[in-house]
C-alpha positions in Angstrom: 98.5 95.9 96.8 95.6 98.0 97.6 95.3 101.6 98.7 93.9 101.8 101.9 91.2 104.5 103.2 89.6 105.6 106.7 86.7 107.7 107.3 87.6 108.8 110.9 84.3 109.4 113.3 81.7 109.2 111.0 79.3 109.2 113.8 76.3 108.8 111.6 78.0 106.0 108.8 76.8 109.0 106.5 80.4 108.5 104.1 79.6 105.0 102.8 75.6 106.2 102.5 76.4 110.0 101.0 79.4 109.0 98.3 79.2 105.9 96.1 82.2 104.1 96.5 82.3 101.5 93.5 84.7 103.4 91.6 87.0 102.8 94.1 86.7 99.4 95.8 88.6 97.5 93.2 91.5 99.0 94.3 91.1 100.8 97.6 89.8 99.1 101.4 87.8 101.8 102.8 87.0 101.2 106.2 84.9 103.9 108.1 85.2 103.9 112.0 81.4 105.5 113.8 83.1 105.7 117.4 85.3 108.5 118.8 88.7 107.0 118.9 90.1 109.5 121.5 93.8 110.5 121.4 96.6 109.9 118.7 97.5 107.1 120.4 94.4 105.9 120.2 93.8 106.2 116.7 96.8 104.8 115.4 96.2 101.7 117.5 92.6 101.3 115.8 94.3 102.1 112.7 97.0 99.3 113.1 94.1 96.9 114.1 92.4 97.4 111.0 95.4 98.2 108.5 98.0 94.8 109.5 
């Protein structure tokens, strides 16, 4: 099973442009969220939808 990485509230998509993720993508699923997710419950729900 691959590891999972969530980049929360990356409004300008900076995480995908300033870092080279290619060395980890074979072992890690990287998902970025570019919008404000709100409360703790909303963050948990968003992560639950993506990382089932």
